C-alpha positions as CSV (number, residue, x, y, z in Angstrom):
1,M,199.6,147.2,127.0
2,K,201.5,150.1,125.5
3,K,204.8,148.4,126.7
4,L,203.8,145.2,125.0
5,I,203.1,147.0,121.7
6,I,206.5,148.8,121.9
7,I,208.3,145.5,122.5
8,S,206.4,143.8,119.6
9,L,207.3,146.7,117.3
10,I,211.0,146.4,118.3
11,F,211.1,142.7,117.6
12,W,209.2,143.2,114.3
13,S,211.7,145.9,113.3
14,I,214.6,143.6,114.1
15,D,213.1,140.7,112.1
16,F,212.3,143.1,109.2
17,F,215.8,144.5,109.2
18,H,217.3,141.0,109.3
19,A,215.1,139.9,106.3
20,Q,216.0,143.1,104.4
21,K,219.7,142.5,105.1
22,Q,219.4,138.9,103.9
23,N,217.6,139.9,100.7
24,S,220.2,142.6,100.0
25,E,223.2,140.3,100.4
26,K,224.9,139.2,97.2
27,P,224.3,135.5,96.4
28,R,227.3,133.2,97.1
29,I,228.1,131.4,93.9
30,L,230.6,128.8,92.6
31,I,230.7,128.1,88.9
32,S,231.6,124.7,87.5
33,T,232.2,125.0,83.8
34,D,233.5,123.0,80.8
35,I,234.8,126.2,79.2
36,G,237.3,125.7,76.5
37,G,235.8,122.4,75.5
38,T,233.7,121.7,72.4
39,D,231.0,124.3,72.9
40,P,232.1,128.0,73.2
41,D,228.9,129.2,74.7
42,D,230.6,128.9,78.1
43,N,233.0,131.7,77.0
44,Q,230.0,133.9,76.3
45,S,228.5,133.1,79.7
46,M,231.8,133.8,81.4
47,I,231.9,137.3,79.8
48,H,228.3,137.8,81.0
49,L,229.3,136.7,84.5
50,L,232.3,138.9,84.7
51,M,230.3,142.0,83.6
52,Y,227.9,141.3,86.4
53,A,230.6,140.2,88.9
54,D,229.6,143.1,91.3
55,K,226.3,141.4,91.8
56,F,227.6,138.2,93.2
57,N,230.0,136.8,95.8
58,I,232.0,134.6,93.5
59,E,233.7,131.9,95.6
60,G,235.0,129.5,92.9
61,L,235.6,129.1,89.2
62,V,236.1,125.4,88.6
63,S,237.1,123.9,85.2
64,S,235.2,120.6,85.0
65,P,235.3,119.3,81.4
66,S,233.5,116.0,81.2
67,F,234.1,116.1,77.5
68,G,236.5,118.1,75.3
69,N,239.7,119.8,76.2
70,G,238.6,122.5,78.6
71,S,241.0,123.7,81.3
72,K,241.5,126.3,84.0
73,D,243.7,128.2,81.5
74,E,240.6,129.2,79.6
75,I,239.1,130.7,82.7
76,L,242.3,132.6,83.3
77,K,242.2,133.9,79.7
78,M,238.8,135.3,80.3
79,I,239.9,136.9,83.5
80,G,242.7,138.6,81.6
81,L,240.1,140.2,79.3
82,Y,238.1,141.3,82.3
83,E,241.2,142.9,83.8
84,K,241.6,145.1,80.7
85,D,237.9,146.3,80.9
86,L,237.8,146.6,84.7
87,P,238.8,150.3,85.0
88,K,235.7,151.3,82.9
89,L,233.4,148.9,84.9
90,K,234.6,150.3,88.2
91,K,233.5,153.8,87.2
92,H,229.9,152.5,87.5
93,S,230.1,150.1,90.5
94,S,232.6,149.6,93.4
95,G,231.7,145.9,93.8
96,F,233.8,144.3,91.1
97,P,236.3,141.7,92.4
98,T,240.0,142.1,91.6
99,P,241.5,139.9,88.9
100,K,244.0,138.6,91.5
101,Y,241.2,137.3,93.6
102,L,239.4,135.7,90.7
103,R,242.6,133.9,89.7
104,S,243.1,132.7,93.2
105,I,239.7,130.9,93.2
106,S,240.1,129.4,89.7
107,K,240.7,125.6,90.1
108,Q,241.2,122.6,87.9
109,G,238.7,119.8,88.2
110,L,238.4,116.4,86.6
111,R,239.2,116.2,82.9
112,G,236.9,113.6,81.3
113,N,233.9,111.9,82.7
114,A,233.5,109.7,85.8
115,P,233.5,105.9,85.7
116,Y,230.4,103.8,86.2
117,E,230.5,104.5,90.0
118,G,230.0,108.2,89.4
119,Y,233.2,109.4,91.1
120,S,236.9,108.7,91.1
121,K,239.6,110.7,92.9
122,P,239.5,114.1,94.5
123,T,240.6,117.0,92.4
124,E,241.7,120.6,93.1
125,G,238.2,121.6,91.9
126,S,236.2,119.1,94.0
127,E,238.2,120.0,97.1
128,W,237.6,123.7,96.5
129,I,233.8,123.0,96.3
130,I,234.0,121.3,99.7
131,K,236.1,124.2,101.2
132,S,233.7,126.8,99.9
133,A,230.6,124.9,101.0
134,R,231.9,124.6,104.5
135,K,232.5,128.3,105.0
136,K,230.5,129.7,107.9
137,S,227.7,131.7,106.4
138,A,224.0,132.3,106.8
139,Q,223.6,131.9,103.1
140,P,223.8,128.7,101.0
141,L,226.4,128.3,98.3
142,Y,224.8,128.2,94.9
143,V,226.7,125.8,92.8
144,L,226.0,126.7,89.2
145,V,227.0,123.9,86.9
146,W,227.6,124.7,83.2
147,G,229.1,121.4,82.3
148,G,229.4,117.9,83.8
149,L,228.6,117.0,87.4
150,E,231.9,115.1,88.0
151,D,233.5,117.5,90.5
152,V,230.2,118.0,92.3
153,A,229.7,114.3,92.6
154,Q,233.2,113.9,93.9
155,A,232.8,116.6,96.5
156,L,229.5,115.1,97.7
157,H,231.2,111.6,97.9
158,D,234.1,112.9,99.9
159,A,232.1,115.3,102.1
160,P,228.4,114.2,102.4
161,D,227.9,116.9,105.1
162,I,227.9,119.7,102.4
163,Q,224.6,118.5,100.9
164,N,222.6,120.8,103.2
165,K,224.9,123.8,102.6
166,I,224.7,123.9,98.8
167,K,222.0,124.6,96.2
168,I,222.6,123.4,92.7
169,Y,221.3,124.8,89.4
170,W,222.5,122.5,86.6
171,I,222.2,123.0,82.9
172,G,221.5,119.3,82.0
173,G,220.4,118.3,78.5
174,P,223.6,117.5,76.5
175,N,225.7,117.8,79.7
176,K,223.6,115.0,81.2
177,K,224.5,112.9,78.2
178,W,228.2,113.2,78.9
179,S,227.8,113.1,82.7
180,A,225.4,110.1,83.1
181,N,227.5,108.3,85.7
182,S,228.0,111.2,88.1
183,Y,224.3,112.3,87.7
184,S,223.2,108.7,88.5
185,Y,225.4,108.7,91.6
186,I,224.1,112.1,92.9
187,A,220.4,111.3,92.3
188,K,220.6,107.9,94.0
189,N,222.7,108.9,96.9
190,F,221.7,112.5,97.5
191,P,218.0,112.7,96.6
192,D,217.3,115.3,99.2
193,L,219.5,117.9,97.6
194,W,218.1,121.3,96.6
195,F,218.6,120.8,92.9
196,I,217.3,122.5,89.7
197,E,217.8,120.1,86.8
198,A,217.2,122.2,83.6
199,N,217.1,119.9,80.7
200,S,215.3,122.0,78.1
201,T,214.1,125.3,79.5
202,Y,217.4,127.1,78.9
203,Y,217.3,126.3,75.1
204,A,214.5,128.8,74.6
205,F,216.8,131.7,75.6
206,F,218.8,131.3,72.4
207,S,216.6,129.3,70.1
208,K,215.2,130.9,67.0
209,N,211.9,132.8,67.6
210,D,209.7,134.4,64.9
211,D,208.2,136.9,67.3
212,P,209.2,140.3,65.9
213,N,209.1,141.8,69.3
214,I,211.8,139.6,70.7
215,L,215.4,140.7,70.2
216,K,217.2,138.4,67.7
217,S,220.3,136.5,68.9
218,T,221.9,137.1,65.5
219,E,221.5,140.9,65.7
220,Y,222.4,141.6,69.3
221,Y,226.2,141.7,68.8
222,D,226.1,144.4,66.1
223,R,223.6,146.5,68.0
224,Y,224.9,146.4,71.5
225,I,228.4,144.8,71.8
226,K,230.5,145.6,68.7
227,G,233.5,147.8,69.5
228,Y,233.0,147.8,73.3
229,G,236.0,146.7,75.3
230,A,238.3,143.7,75.3
231,M,235.5,141.4,76.2
232,G,233.3,142.8,73.4
233,K,236.1,142.2,70.9
234,D,236.6,138.6,72.1
235,F,232.8,137.9,72.1
236,K,232.9,137.8,68.3
237,N,235.1,134.7,68.4
238,Y,232.2,132.6,69.7
239,Y,229.5,131.7,67.2
240,K,230.5,134.8,65.3
241,G,228.9,136.9,68.0
242,E,225.5,135.2,67.9
243,I,224.1,135.0,71.4
244,K,223.9,131.5,72.8
245,M,224.9,131.6,76.4
246,G,223.1,128.4,77.2
247,D,224.6,128.4,80.8
248,S,223.7,132.0,81.7
249,P,220.2,131.1,82.9
250,T,221.9,129.9,86.1
251,L,222.9,133.5,86.7
252,F,219.6,135.0,85.4
253,Y,217.9,132.9,88.1
254,L,219.7,134.8,90.8
255,M,219.4,138.2,89.2
256,Q,215.6,138.5,89.3
257,G,212.9,136.6,91.2
258,N,212.8,134.8,94.5
259,S,215.8,132.4,94.4
260,N,214.3,130.4,97.2
261,D,211.3,129.3,95.1
262,P,212.2,127.6,91.8
263,T,208.5,127.3,91.0
264,G,208.1,131.1,90.9
265,E,208.8,133.5,88.1
266,S,212.4,134.4,87.4
267,W,214.7,135.4,84.6
268,G,216.3,131.9,84.8
269,G,213.0,130.1,84.2
270,S,210.2,128.6,86.3
271,F,210.4,124.9,87.4
272,E,208.2,122.2,89.0
273,K,208.9,119.7,91.6
274,I,209.6,116.2,90.4
275,N,209.7,113.2,92.8
276,R,211.5,110.8,90.5
277,S,214.2,110.7,87.9
278,A,213.4,108.6,84.9
279,Q,215.6,105.5,84.7
280,V,215.1,102.6,82.3
281,I,216.9,99.3,82.5
282,V,217.4,97.7,79.1
283,D,218.6,94.1,78.4
284,G,221.5,94.9,76.0
285,A,221.0,91.6,74.1
286,K,217.2,92.2,73.6
287,G,216.7,95.9,73.4
288,S,213.4,97.7,74.1
289,S,210.4,98.8,72.1
290,E,209.0,101.1,74.8
291,D,208.9,104.9,74.4
292,I,211.6,106.5,76.6
293,A,211.6,110.1,77.8
294,F,214.5,112.2,76.6
295,C,217.1,112.8,79.4
296,S,216.2,109.5,81.0
297,L,219.0,107.5,82.5
298,I,219.2,104.3,80.3
299,E,221.2,101.5,81.7
300,F,222.1,98.7,79.3
301,R,222.9,95.4,81.1
302,F,224.6,92.2,79.8
303,K,225.5,88.8,81.2
304,G,228.9,87.5,80.1
305,P,231.9,85.6,81.2
306,V,233.2,85.9,84.8
307,L,236.5,87.7,84.6
308,K,239.3,87.0,87.1
309,E,240.3,90.7,87.2
310,N,238.7,94.0,86.3
311,P,239.9,94.9,82.8
312,V,242.2,98.0,82.5
313,S,240.3,99.2,79.5
314,A,236.6,99.1,78.8
315,P,235.5,95.5,78.0
316,F,232.9,96.9,75.5
317,H,231.5,100.1,74.1
318,M,228.4,101.3,72.5
319,E,228.4,103.3,69.2
320,T,225.6,105.7,68.4
321,M,225.1,107.6,65.2
322,H,224.4,111.4,65.4
323,K,223.9,112.9,61.9
324,K,227.2,111.8,60.3
325,D,229.2,111.4,63.5
326,V,229.7,108.1,65.4
327,Q,230.0,108.6,69.1
328,K,231.5,105.9,71.4
329,W,230.5,105.2,75.0
330,A,232.5,103.0,77.3
331,G,230.9,100.2,79.2
332,S,232.0,98.6,82.5
333,Y,232.5,95.2,84.1
334,L,230.7,95.0,87.5
335,G,231.9,91.6,88.5
336,D,230.2,88.2,88.7
337,G,229.7,88.2,84.9
338,N,227.7,91.4,84.9
339,Y,228.4,94.2,82.5
340,A,226.6,97.6,82.2
341,L,226.7,101.0,80.4
342,K,224.8,104.2,81.3
343,Y,223.6,106.5,78.6
344,V,221.3,109.6,78.4
345,P,219.7,110.8,75.2
346,K,219.6,114.6,75.1
347,G,216.5,115.0,72.8
348,A,213.7,113.3,71.0
349,E,215.0,110.9,68.3
350,V,215.1,107.4,67.1
351,L,218.4,106.3,68.7
352,T,220.3,103.8,66.7
353,Y,223.0,101.9,68.6
354,K,225.4,99.0,68.3
355,F,227.7,97.2,70.9
356,V,231.3,96.4,70.1
357,S,233.4,94.0,72.1
358,E,236.0,91.2,71.9
359,I,233.7,89.3,74.2
360,P,231.3,87.3,72.0
361,E,228.4,87.6,74.4
362,L,228.5,91.4,74.2
363,N,229.5,92.0,70.6
364,G,227.3,92.8,67.7
365,H,224.0,93.6,69.5
366,E,222.2,96.5,67.9
367,G,218.9,98.1,67.9
368,K,216.8,101.3,68.1
369,L,215.2,103.2,70.9
370,N,212.3,105.6,70.4
371,I,213.0,108.7,72.5
372,V,210.0,111.1,73.1
373,N,209.9,114.8,73.9
374,I,208.5,114.8,77.5
375,W,210.6,114.6,80.7
376,P,210.4,112.7,83.0
377,G,207.7,110.9,81.0
378,K,205.7,107.9,82.2
379,E,206.6,106.2,85.5
380,N,208.8,103.2,85.5
381,P,209.4,100.8,88.4
382,T,213.1,101.4,88.0
383,D,212.9,105.2,88.3
384,I,215.1,106.9,90.9
385,P,213.0,108.3,93.8
386,L,213.8,111.9,94.7
387,G,213.1,114.1,97.7
388,N,211.0,117.3,98.0
389,M,213.6,119.8,96.7
390,W,214.3,118.5,93.2
391,F,213.0,120.7,90.4
392,S,212.9,120.4,86.7
393,D,211.4,121.8,83.5
394,Q,207.7,122.7,83.5
395,S,205.7,119.9,81.9
396,D,202.6,121.9,80.9
397,P,202.3,121.7,77.1
398,K,201.3,125.4,77.0
399,L,204.8,126.3,78.3
400,Y,206.7,124.6,75.5
401,E,208.6,127.0,73.3
402,G,208.5,125.0,70.1
403,K,209.9,121.7,71.0
404,F,211.5,122.9,74.2
405,Q,209.7,121.9,77.4
406,G,209.3,124.8,79.8
407,G,210.9,127.2,77.3
408,K,208.3,129.9,77.6
409,T,209.1,130.4,81.2
410,I,212.4,131.9,80.1
411,S,211.8,133.2,76.6
412,K,209.3,135.7,78.0
413,W,212.2,137.5,79.8
414,K,214.7,137.6,76.9
415,N,214.3,141.3,76.1
416,D,214.5,142.3,79.8
417,I,217.7,140.3,80.2
418,L,219.4,141.5,77.0
419,L,218.4,145.1,77.4
420,D,219.7,145.1,81.0
421,W,223.0,143.7,79.7
422,A,223.1,146.3,76.9
423,K,223.4,149.0,79.6
424,R,226.5,147.4,80.9
425,W,228.0,147.2,77.4
426,E,227.6,150.9,77.3
427,W,229.9,151.2,80.2
428,L,232.7,149.8,78.0
429,K,232.0,152.2,75.2
């Protein structure tokens, strides 16, 4: 009996040590970012990442600008700033990667968004995702997506075997709008992915909040960053130093909380399982009067002439009005006289649209769609079914932060996150 107890204790100790070792290991991460594009919050998030680079095994930095002029050069610029501050950072931790290493894992992905199919040709970035995912490791690779899904979709298309080796946390919302085709491809073909789709939760980290006990995004720079290091000096160039960092919740998620459980509490938010992704099919010539959830995949379809060859350029486009800006969205010819266009509205609005084409059957159709502030909203027969590991913003009305669904699951941690970061800014004093 005594021998059995001793053997049991030995096995328990081995299991406990193994679990402790796994918990103490740095998370493996790969960042896909549209840094350098139209929204400079990625630069802020990159500074935050580099200042915490000792806490992660960073295996890739991929430039994937589905919209705008982002490029790998912008990543390299940020690494250059990090290099200047590294001597001070290393005085406090020995785990910071070398600038040489970070440059070696910086890769260029697709510039622009994917066609209707959701993928196109391999890129340096998509191939690096595959290579990183296939590394032998007991840990998954967390793919943290700060922009479009184009390179992730391309990697999954070219190497479906990696779907069980990666965990994705994607900042959707506006990125989903620009990345509708690649999102559609992933959801339809890889529904069993471990996938956090954050369409609104992250907004609450930087949105205005009247609570006097929460640190103000507009005041943080002057109180904690100003005058501290090369990265601190550069930070002022983005939103005049006002904290946005809309992509950083992907990192916060891995910094505090149980990363294996998206439904639990974490700095990066708390999420709920969804078993469907909202998809609405709209007859482009007739429109729709139904309420549609924001971030739904809307597919406009048309019947038109049968073309002998696929056109080189888009046979039609949709124009949408946003404030005073007109945005244009390219449509596609699918063959057999079928035409289609995928679009994702990023927030609640009355969406006014118009179709323009040299093809009479497609030209001139216009209308309005009523977009409502609940995701994924009511069920539609055309929704995309998802597996058991797809998570998104909490739908409980009590967890809205203003208009942002799930926002309170992250805004509650804002002080903890920013005060923890303030300690690191002190290192650069």
